[in-house]
KEMARVO-583130 format. One record per residue (C-alpha): residue in three letters; y, z, x. Coordinates in pm, whole numbers, padded with zeros to 5 digits, always signed. Layout:
BEGIN
ALAYZX ...
end
This chain:
BEGIN
MET+06554+02856+06525 LEU+06852+02939+06283 ASP+07096+03206+06353 ARG+07076+03340+06027 GLN+07457+03498+05989 SER+07599+03206+06162 ILE+07421+02886+06032 ALA+07711+02616+06017 ALA+07790+02552+06394 ASN+08107+02791+06548 ASP+08226+02534+06761 PHE+08565+02378+06632 ASP+08570+01981+06568 PRO+08937+01946+06483 SER+08833+01562+06372 ALA+08588+01693+06088 ALA+08822+01979+05987 SER+09124+01733+05968 LEU+08967+01423+05829 LEU+09175+01393+05533 ASP+09489+01559+05692 PRO+09787+01388+05827 PRO+09805+01426+06220 LEU+09904+01726+06330 THR+10120+01827+06622 ASP+09969+01948+06971 VAL+10130+02310+06860 GLN+09976+02295+06514 CYS+09640+02193+06658 ALA+09622+02458+06934 MET+09704+02738+06651 ARG+09460+02614+06449 GLU+09199+02621+06714 GLY+09282+02955+06888 LEU+09256+03115+06543 HIS+08919+02951+06455 ARG+08753+03078+06745 PHE+08935+03431+06644 ALA+08771+03369+06320 ALA+08417+03281+06464 ASP+08367+03521+06752 VAL+08553+03826+06609 MET+08584+03789+06247 ARG+08249+03699+06136 PRO+08047+03942+06312 ALA+08289+04206+06212 GLY+08307+04099+05882 CYS+07924+04085+05863 ALA+07879+04454+06030 LEU+08154+04606+05808 ASP+07995+04450+05495 ARG+07681+04695+05540 MET+07873+05013+05614 THR+08034+05253+05361 ALA+08393+05230+05242 GLU+08424+05558+05462 GLU+08284+05437+05780 VAL+08482+05106+05772 VAL+08798+05345+05799 GLN+08675+05546+06072 LYS+08891+05466+06387 ASP+08614+05335+06608 SER+08497+05078+06319 HIS+08502+04711+06397 PHE+08815+04707+06146 TYR+09044+04855+06379 ALA+08927+04649+06660 THR+08988+04313+06481 HIS+09323+04405+06408 GLU+09381+04489+06765 ILE+09262+04174+06876 TYR+09449+03954+06621 ARG+09768+04127+06706 SER+09721+03995+07098 LEU+09676+03654+06982 GLY+10089+03648+06915 PHE+10048+03468+06571 SER+10276+03676+06360 GLN+10515+03628+06045 ALA+10807+03745+06304 ALA+10725+03430+06494 LEU+10691+03206+06194 ALA+11018+03295+06081 GLU+11190+03165+06390 LEU+11061+02797+06272 PRO+11217+02563+06030 PRO+11070+02608+05678 ALA+10846+02331+05629 GLU+10681+02397+05993 ALA+10660+02750+05912 ALA+10452+02688+05583 LEU+10200+02429+05670 LEU+10118+02665+05962 GLN+10059+02975+05762 SER+09856+02752+05555 ILE+09650+02634+05800 ALA+09629+02965+05951 TYR+09532+03135+05653 GLU+09245+02910+05595 GLU+09094+02955+05938 LEU+09128+03350+05867 GLY+08946+03332+05551 TRP+08665+03104+05708 GLY+08624+03385+05898 ASP+08616+03687+05663 SER+08818+03714+05352 GLY+08857+04076+05336 LEU+08959+04126+05708 ALA+09201+03785+05628 ILE+09368+03965+05325 SER+09393+04303+05512 ILE+09577+04106+05811 GLY+09797+03939+05526 VAL+09868+04246+05361 ASN+09950+04397+05710 ALA+10239+04204+05695 MET+10390+04228+05363 PRO+10640+04477+05395 ALA+10828+04277+05645 SER+10730+03947+05453 VAL+10895+04078+05120 ALA+11223+04226+05345 ARG+11257+03902+05479 LEU+11240+03709+05132 LEU+11520+03971+05011 GLY+11727+03876+05275 ALA+11713+04265+05398 ASN+11610+04210+05759 GLU+11683+04551+05863 PHE+11366+04663+05663 ALA+11177+04424+05853 GLU+11273+04581+06166 ARG+11199+04948+06046 PHE+10858+04840+05882 PRO+10704+04594+06114 GLU+10387+04402+06106 THR+10279+04632+06402 LYS+10219+04885+06182 PHE+09914+04914+05918 GLY+10133+04811+05565 CYS+10042+04755+05205 TRP+10171+04621+04901 ALA+10168+04885+04654 ILE+10217+04783+04293 THR+09880+04782+04094 GLU+09850+05089+03867 PRO+09579+05271+03707 ASP+09690+05187+03348 HIS+09871+04879+03381 GLY+09666+04678+03673 SER+09790+04285+03618 ASP+10062+04395+03393 MET+10259+04498+03666 LEU+10292+04149+03781 ASP+10450+04067+03413 SER+10793+04273+03440 THR+10982+03932+03217 ARG+10657+04043+02958 GLN+10546+03669+02948 THR+10190+03799+02872 PHE+10303+04081+02657 ALA+10147+04098+02309 SER+10400+04140+02013 ASN+10221+04473+01886 GLY+10121+04569+02252 GLN+10252+04902+02431 TYR+10251+04957+02760 GLY+10273+05319+02780 ARG+10389+05569+03022 PRO+10404+05403+03395 SER+10167+05564+03646 CYS+10409+05564+03915 LEU+10808+05662+03834 ALA+11095+05659+04107 ARG+11392+05888+04009 LYS+11727+05873+04138 VAL+11847+06263+04196 GLY+12141+06310+04369 ASP+12150+06093+04704 GLU+11766+06077+04727 ILE+11472+05899+04515 VAL+11217+06123+04400 LEU+10830+05953+04360 SER+10587+06078+04149 GLY+10251+05945+04024 GLN+10012+05694+04183 LYS+09891+05356+04273 SER+09563+05285+04184 ALA+09221+05199+04393 TRP+09294+04854+04428 VAL+09584+04848+04680 SER+09471+04647+04985 ASN+09471+04859+05308 GLY+09581+05163+05080 ALA+09326+05366+05276 VAL+09474+05287+05613 ALA+09856+05193+05569 GLU+10099+05372+05762 GLN+10387+05180+05524 ALA+10414+05059+05196 VAL+10669+04804+05005 LEU+10626+04945+04672 PHE+10705+04783+04342 SER+10763+05089+04092 LEU+10934+05159+03774 TYR+11274+05334+03812 ASP+11494+05590+03646 ASP+11851+05564+03770 GLY+11959+05827+03492 ARG+12200+05590+03351 THR+12046+05271+03238 GLY+11721+05349+03152 ILE+11377+05279+03313 ARG+11360+04954+03493 GLY+11221+04793+03835 CYS+11288+04845+04189 VAL+11146+04786+04524 LEU+11122+05070+04748 TYR+11005+05128+05126 VAL+10791+05412+05189 PRO+10660+05558+05516 LEU+10333+05681+05410 ASP+10347+06001+05633 ALA+10614+06145+05423 LYS+10538+06472+05279 GLY+10403+06479+04909 VAL+10158+06117+05001 ALA+09814+06176+04942 ARG+09503+05903+04952 GLY+09230+05885+04737 LYS+08873+05800+04877 PRO+08812+05455+05044 LEU+08679+05255+04754 GLU+08315+05106+04728 LYS+08320+04752+04577 LEU+08089+04471+04543 GLY+08276+04214+04749 GLN+08544+04230+05050 ARG+08364+04560+05186 SER+08565+04477+05522 LEU+08918+04547+05312 PRO+08994+04883+05303 GLN+09147+04966+04931 GLY+09246+05289+04799 GLU+09459+05525+04562 ILE+09789+05632+04701 PHE+09933+05977+04532 PHE+10298+06048+04511 ASP+10383+06420+04462 GLU+10750+06462+04440 VAL+10819+06276+04764 ARG+11146+06262+04833 LEU+11319+05991+05012 PRO+11669+05876+05114 ALA+11830+05627+04848 ASN+11859+05387+05133 LEU+11517+05274+05116 ILE+11563+05087+04770 ALA+11536+04731+04912 ALA+11589+04574+04578 GLY+11733+04762+04250 PRO+11692+04702+03877 ASP+11932+04430+03866 GLU+11731+04225+04139 TYR+11400+04335+04060 HIS+11271+04066+03857 ASP+11376+03816+04122 ALA+11215+04001+04416 LEU+10877+04009+04183 TYR+10893+03646+04131 GLY+10939+03550+04493 THR+10669+03809+04599 LEU+10396+03686+04374 CYS+10478+03321+04492 LEU+10423+03423+04826 ALA+10120+03647+04756 ASN+09960+03351+04524 ALA+10041+03055+04784 SER+09862+03267+05030 MET+09561+03343+04835 GLY+09541+02978+04781 SER+09525+02874+05120 LEU+09287+03176+05242 PHE+09036+03115+04967 VAL+08996+02742+05056 GLY+08884+02919+05371 VAL+08614+03089+05227 ALA+08501+02774+05002 ARG+08501+02579+05327 ALA+08294+02833+05490 ALA+08005+02803+05204 PHE+08010+02449+05203 GLU+07945+02415+05569 HIS+07665+02676+05574 ALA+07502+02496+05260 LEU+07565+02169+05458 ALA+07385+02300+05782 TYR+07104+02436+05595 ALA+07026+02151+05373 HIS+06934+01969+05737 GLU+06730+02231+05826 ARG+06520+02347+05510 LYS+06248+02141+05435 GLN+06091+02088+05054 GLY+05849+01815+04920 GLY+05757+01728+05293 VAL+06134+01641+05440 PRO+06458+01810+05460 ILE+06632+01867+05158 VAL+06926+01672+05251 GLN+06738+01369+05181 HIS+06679+01445+04832 GLN+06948+01309+04614 SER+07046+01575+04405 VAL+07125+01796+04702 ARG+07338+01522+04833 SER+07529+01504+04512 ARG+07548+01866+04503 LEU+07696+01897+04862 PHE+07950+01580+04744 GLY+08073+01785+04449 MET+08157+02084+04665 TYR+08326+01893+04942 ARG+08565+01735+04703 LYS+08642+02072+04527 VAL+08723+02192+04869 GLU+08948+01903+04936 ALA+09104+01943+04628 ALA+09188+02314+04668 ARG+09340+02255+05029 ALA+09545+01970+04941 LEU+09724+02187+04629 ALA+09741+02494+04886 ARG+09917+02301+05161 ARG+10160+02117+04923 VAL+10238+02422+04721 ALA+10332+02638+05058 VAL+10534+02361+05206 ALA+10722+02279+04851 ASN+10807+02634+04803 ALA+10901+02700+05147 THR+11167+02417+05126 ALA+11288+02447+04735 THR+11591+02596+04593 GLN+11384+02783+04382 PRO+11028+02833+04445 ALA+10784+02728+04171 LEU+10592+03018+04073 GLN+10345+02782+03834 GLY+10266+02588+04131 ALA+10155+02914+04356 ILE+09953+03022+04059 ALA+09786+02689+04045 SER+09696+02714+04396 LYS+09560+03065+04367 ILE+09383+03007+04050 THR+09225+02668+04172 ALA+09111+02797+04528 THR+08972+03121+04410 GLN+08764+02930+04143 THR+08668+02696+04389 ALA+08545+02954+04637 PHE+08326+03101+04376 GLU+08190+02809+04256 VAL+08149+02639+04605 ALA+07955+02996+04714 SER+07728+02981+04411 GLU+07629+02597+04474 ALA+07569+02725+04835 VAL+07332+03002+04717 GLN+07173+02734+04492 ILE+07098+02517+04803 PHE+06974+02803+04998 GLY+06712+02882+04735 GLY+06544+03220+04737 ALA+06680+03274+05106 GLY+07038+03250+04939 MET+06983+03572+04755 SER+06889+03747+05052 ARG+07137+03915+05295 GLU+06997+03788+05571 TYR+07201+03475+05507 PRO+07582+03464+05485 VAL+07621+03274+05164 GLU+07555+03578+04928 LYS+07818+03766+05098 LEU+08073+03467+05045 LEU+07980+03467+04676 ARG+08046+03847+04629 ASP+08383+03810+04832 ALA+08483+03500+04646 ARG+08396+03688+04313 ALA+08665+03928+04371 SER+08940+03701+04428 MET+08954+03595+04060 ILE+09077+03942+04010 GLU+09311+04044+04263 ASP+09693+03943+04310 GLY+09658+03937+03924 CYS+09367+03824+03750 ASN+09323+03473+03690 GLU+09363+03480+03309 LEU+09697+03659+03319 LEU+09823+03425+03605 ALA+09748+03120+03394 ILE+09960+03273+03076 LYS+10229+03355+03313 GLY+10190+02981+03485 GLY+10187+02846+03133 SER+10480+03047+03051 GLN+10681+02875+03320 LEU+10581+02534+03230 THR+10666+02547+02864 GLY+10990+02731+02909 TRP+10902+03070+02777 GLU+11233+03213+02826 ARG+11404+02978+02613 LEU+11180+03050+02330 HIS+11258+03442+02301 
end
């Protein structure tokens, strides 16, 4: 009898998972196996339960969301630990880790990744004091998206700006007033972990009163006076990821919480986007792999025409198409992760290529999995309809794929030299 929510076997088979990988070290294998067990035994059941809750129920203190984070923290796999390793080794481990977490549940995986963003961005900027003051042991978020601008916030160099366009007023503005920063406005409902975060690394427009409105990176403790939250967002997919608005009503902060000022802002955003897109690439390889594994297992069980459907040539051809897409996305994700971690200047076009390839692959493979499941694939009793919904969201978040493709193309074609 099939376990309808866990059709693919949860037992870890290193030989099958790494068939096309170069040999991994004992440490890498142990890390991957441990995270796989966590993904199978904790993340999948929790993600399934949270998917059926309201957004308000997800953020209640007794929900599976908090329990999952608590167990993850007990594993000891952290960005701080990775920072102690050589860059290439750390990047490969992180890519493998995010794939396993994405295989478990993409919403929870994104929440885990975003949790570490304040500390990760601090290390990226060489501002280790912020990594210590805003550690990943507290719930964190990356507050950048705005209601009126969305993916525009990722385009500080205006590579996607239309010649006749107008960005209009910022939704969130930091102002220098004496020795303080006064923060007003809001970030949009799509801030991942926004509904639960205790701290934020905030990318905002900034008025220093001298050089006009430009950008800054500001660290914000979200218990500060004047900070408020909107309701957690009800969504189509990734329902285990609490997203929500954050409002700032004349929030007064010391000026020393600015980690990158206007002169450093473009480089800070470039590096953060490289980091975020590469992570998304690895994570959604895991989602694609999960959909493929479910479909492969189901094809051996489901009978049509008097035989298991895997005996039909069209099904085997479809499964192979899914397999090759997963392998291609993984190869690109790992290559980009290691290359960017060891390069003098990371390649944004590479990180974007990984994110677009993996998210598009996850959506396509999940859709093919639904087709292999037939009518059962449309039912909430089986896992693939959830994977399809989760994957659909990925082609919009962290920059919609269309805008990212324009930025990637601009990097390739030397856009700055033409303007």
